DSSP file (Angstrom, degrees, kcal/mol; ACC not computed):
  #  RESIDUE AA STRUCTURE BP1 BP2  ACC     N-H-->O    O-->H-N    N-H-->O    O-->H-N    TCO  KAPPA ALPHA  PHI   PSI    X-CA   Y-CA   Z-CA
    1    1 A X              0   0    0      0, 0.0     5,-0.0     0, 0.0     2,-0.0   0.000 360.0 360.0 360.0 140.7   26.3   17.4    8.4
    2    2 A X     >  -     0   0    0      1,-0.1     4,-2.2     4,-0.0     3,-0.3  -0.312 360.0-114.8 -70.3 154.2   26.5   13.9    7.1
    3    3 A X  H  > S+     0   0    0      1,-0.2     4,-1.6     2,-0.2    -1,-0.1   0.838 115.6  54.6 -60.7 -31.4   25.4   13.1    3.6
    4    4 A X  H  > S+     0   0    0      1,-0.2     4,-2.2     2,-0.2    -1,-0.2   0.890 108.7  48.1 -73.2 -32.9   22.5   11.0    4.9
    5    5 A X  H  > S+     0   0    0     -3,-0.3     4,-2.2     2,-0.2    -2,-0.2   0.837 108.0  54.5 -74.6 -28.8   21.2   13.8    7.0
    6    6 A X  H  < S+     0   0    0     -4,-2.2     4,-0.5     2,-0.2    -1,-0.2   0.856 111.9  48.4 -67.0 -31.8   21.5   16.2    4.1
    7    7 A X  H  < S+     0   0    0     -4,-1.6     4,-0.3    -5,-0.2    -2,-0.2   0.941 121.0  29.7 -63.1 -56.6   19.4   13.8    2.2
    8    8 A X  H >X S+     0   0    0     -4,-2.2     4,-3.0     1,-0.2     3,-0.5   0.660  98.0  81.8 -88.5 -18.5   16.6   13.2    4.7
    9    9 A X  H 3X S+     0   0    0     -4,-2.2     4,-2.7     1,-0.2     5,-0.2   0.900  91.6  50.1 -58.9 -43.3   16.5   16.4    6.5
   10   10 A X  H 3> S+     0   0    0     -4,-0.5     4,-1.3    -3,-0.2    -1,-0.2   0.792 110.9  50.7 -65.1 -23.4   14.3   18.2    3.9
   11   11 A X  H <> S+     0   0    0     -3,-0.5     4,-2.5    -4,-0.3    -2,-0.2   0.901 111.6  48.1 -76.6 -45.8   11.9   15.3    3.9
   12   12 A X  H  X S+     0   0    0     -4,-3.0     4,-2.3     1,-0.2    -2,-0.2   0.908 110.0  51.7 -55.1 -42.7   11.7   15.4    7.7
   13   13 A X  H  X S+     0   0    0     -4,-2.7     4,-2.1    -5,-0.2    -1,-0.2   0.894 110.3  48.8 -65.1 -40.3   11.1   19.1    7.7
   14   14 A X  H  X S+     0   0    0     -4,-1.3     4,-2.4    -5,-0.2    -1,-0.2   0.943 112.0  49.2 -64.3 -48.6    8.3   18.8    5.1
   15   15 A X  H  X S+     0   0    0     -4,-2.5     4,-2.1     1,-0.2    -2,-0.2   0.855 109.1  52.6 -58.2 -36.5    6.7   16.1    7.2
   16   16 A X  H  X S+     0   0    0     -4,-2.3     4,-2.7     2,-0.2    -1,-0.2   0.912 111.0  47.0 -69.3 -41.5    6.9   18.2   10.4
   17   17 A X  H  X S+     0   0    0     -4,-2.1     4,-1.2     1,-0.2    -2,-0.2   0.938 110.6  50.5 -69.1 -42.9    5.2   21.1    8.7
   18   18 A X  H  X S+     0   0    0     -4,-2.4     4,-0.6     1,-0.2    -1,-0.2   0.844 112.6  48.8 -66.7 -33.4    2.5   19.0    7.3
   19   19 A X  H >< S+     0   0    0     -4,-2.1     3,-1.5    -5,-0.2    -2,-0.2   0.962 109.6  51.4 -62.9 -51.1    2.0   17.5   10.9
   20   20 A X  H 3< S+     0   0    0     -4,-2.7    -2,-0.2     1,-0.3    -1,-0.2   0.660 104.9  56.1 -66.5 -16.2    1.9   20.9   12.4
   21   21 A X  H 3< S+     0   0    0     -4,-1.2    -1,-0.3    -5,-0.1     2,-0.2   0.620  87.1  97.6 -88.5 -13.8   -0.8   22.2   10.0
   22   22 A X  S << S-     0   0    0     -3,-1.5    -3,-0.0    -4,-0.6     2,-0.0  -0.488  84.8-109.7 -68.1 142.0   -3.2   19.3   11.0
   23   23 A X    >   -     0   0    0     -2,-0.2     3,-1.9     1,-0.1     7,-0.2  -0.328  28.5-112.4 -63.2 151.6   -5.8   20.2   13.6
   24   24 A X  T 3  S+     0   0    0      1,-0.3    -1,-0.1    -4,-0.1     6,-0.1   0.844 114.2  64.8 -57.2 -35.7   -5.4   18.7   17.0
   25   25 A X  T 3  S+     0   0    0      1,-0.2     2,-1.4     2,-0.1    -1,-0.3   0.565  80.1  84.0 -75.5  -4.5   -8.4   16.5   16.6
   26   26 A X    <>  +     0   0    0     -3,-1.9     4,-2.2     1,-0.2    -1,-0.2  -0.551  54.0 154.7 -91.0  69.7   -6.8   14.6   13.6
   27   27 A X  H  >  +     0   0    0     -2,-1.4     4,-2.5     1,-0.2     5,-0.2   0.909  64.9  48.5 -70.6 -43.1   -5.0   12.3   16.0
   28   28 A X  H  > S+     0   0    0     -3,-0.3     4,-2.4     2,-0.2    -1,-0.2   0.929 113.2  48.0 -66.3 -41.5   -4.6    9.2   13.7
   29   29 A X  H  > S+     0   0    0      1,-0.2     4,-1.7     2,-0.2    -1,-0.2   0.907 112.9  48.8 -68.0 -40.5   -3.2   11.4   10.8
   30   30 A X  H  X S+     0   0    0     -4,-2.2     4,-2.1     2,-0.2    -1,-0.2   0.872 108.8  51.8 -70.7 -33.4   -0.8   13.1   13.2
   31   31 A X  H  X S+     0   0    0     -4,-2.5     4,-3.0     2,-0.2     5,-0.3   0.929 106.9  55.4 -59.4 -45.3    0.4    9.8   14.6
   32   32 A X  H  X S+     0   0    0     -4,-2.4     4,-2.0     1,-0.2    -2,-0.2   0.931 108.5  47.3 -56.2 -43.2    1.0    8.6   11.0
   33   33 A X  H  X S+     0   0    0     -4,-1.7     4,-2.8     1,-0.2    -1,-0.2   0.908 111.3  51.2 -62.7 -44.1    3.2   11.7   10.4
   34   34 A X  H  X S+     0   0    0     -4,-2.1     4,-2.5     1,-0.2    -1,-0.2   0.875 108.2  52.6 -67.3 -36.2    5.1   11.1   13.7
   35   35 A X  H  X S+     0   0    0     -4,-3.0     4,-2.3     2,-0.2    -1,-0.2   0.917 111.3  45.3 -62.4 -45.2    5.7    7.4   12.8
   36   36 A X  H  X S+     0   0    0     -4,-2.0     4,-2.8    -5,-0.3     5,-0.2   0.937 113.0  50.5 -60.7 -48.8    7.2    8.4    9.5
   37   37 A X  H  X S+     0   0    0     -4,-2.8     4,-2.8     1,-0.2    -2,-0.2   0.956 112.9  46.3 -55.5 -50.9    9.3   11.1   11.1
   38   38 A X  H  X S+     0   0    0     -4,-2.5     4,-2.4     1,-0.2    -1,-0.2   0.882 111.3  52.6 -65.0 -37.6   10.6    8.6   13.7
   39   39 A X  H  X S+     0   0    0     -4,-2.3     4,-2.9     2,-0.2    -1,-0.2   0.959 111.5  45.8 -62.4 -50.7   11.3    5.9   11.0
   40   40 A X  H  X S+     0   0    0     -4,-2.8     4,-2.4     1,-0.2    -2,-0.2   0.931 112.0  51.6 -62.8 -40.9   13.4    8.4    8.9
   41   41 A X  H  X S+     0   0    0     -4,-2.8     4,-2.3    -5,-0.2    -1,-0.2   0.919 111.2  48.3 -64.4 -38.5   15.2    9.6   12.1
   42   42 A X  H  X S+     0   0    0     -4,-2.4     4,-2.9     2,-0.2    -1,-0.2   0.891 108.0  55.4 -61.7 -41.3   16.0    6.0   12.9
   43   43 A X  H  X S+     0   0    0     -4,-2.9     4,-2.4     1,-0.2    -1,-0.2   0.887 107.9  49.3 -57.5 -41.9   17.2    5.4    9.4
   44   44 A X  H  X S+     0   0    0     -4,-2.4     4,-2.7    -5,-0.2     5,-0.2   0.965 111.3  46.7 -60.3 -49.9   19.6    8.2    9.7
   45   45 A X  H  X S+     0   0    0     -4,-2.3     4,-3.0     1,-0.2     5,-0.2   0.914 113.0  50.0 -61.2 -42.7   21.0    7.1   13.0
   46   46 A X  H  X S+     0   0    0     -4,-2.9     4,-2.7     2,-0.2    -1,-0.2   0.895 112.8  46.6 -63.4 -37.6   21.4    3.5   11.7
   47   47 A X  H  X S+     0   0    0     -4,-2.4     4,-2.1    -5,-0.2    -1,-0.2   0.888 113.0  48.6 -69.5 -36.8   23.2    4.7    8.5
   48   48 A X  H  X S+     0   0    0     -4,-2.7     4,-1.4     2,-0.2    -2,-0.2   0.914 113.1  47.6 -69.0 -43.6   25.4    7.0   10.4
   49   49 A X  H  X S+     0   0    0     -4,-3.0     4,-0.7    -5,-0.2    -2,-0.2   0.926 112.8  50.9 -60.2 -43.6   26.3    4.1   12.9
   50   50 A X  H >< S+     0   0    0     -4,-2.7     3,-0.9     1,-0.2    -1,-0.2   0.912 109.9  48.5 -65.0 -37.5   26.9    1.8    9.9
   51   51 A X  H >< S+     0   0    0     -4,-2.1     3,-1.0     1,-0.2    -1,-0.2   0.732  98.1  67.4 -69.8 -24.1   29.2    4.2    8.3
   52   52 A X  H 3< S+     0   0    0     -4,-1.4    -1,-0.2     1,-0.3    -2,-0.2   0.710 105.5  44.9 -71.2 -16.4   31.2    4.8   11.5
   53   53 A X  T <<        0   0    0     -3,-0.9    -1,-0.3    -4,-0.7    -2,-0.2   0.363 360.0 360.0-106.0   0.6   32.4    1.2   11.1
   54   54 A X    <         0   0    0     -3,-1.0    -1,-0.2    -4,-0.2    -2,-0.1   0.479 360.0 360.0 -79.3 360.0   33.2    1.3    7.4
């Protein structure tokens, strides 16, 4: 596992757990978690892509 994944995976896992604990009717809060998770996943991919050219 890349260092950047090792750094961000616990954070993403925590956000996923919090997202899953919210009731279905809390749509806006759930979307907020989803956006944060997607942002972190994109940051991981970007960092790995950048490191592949270093």
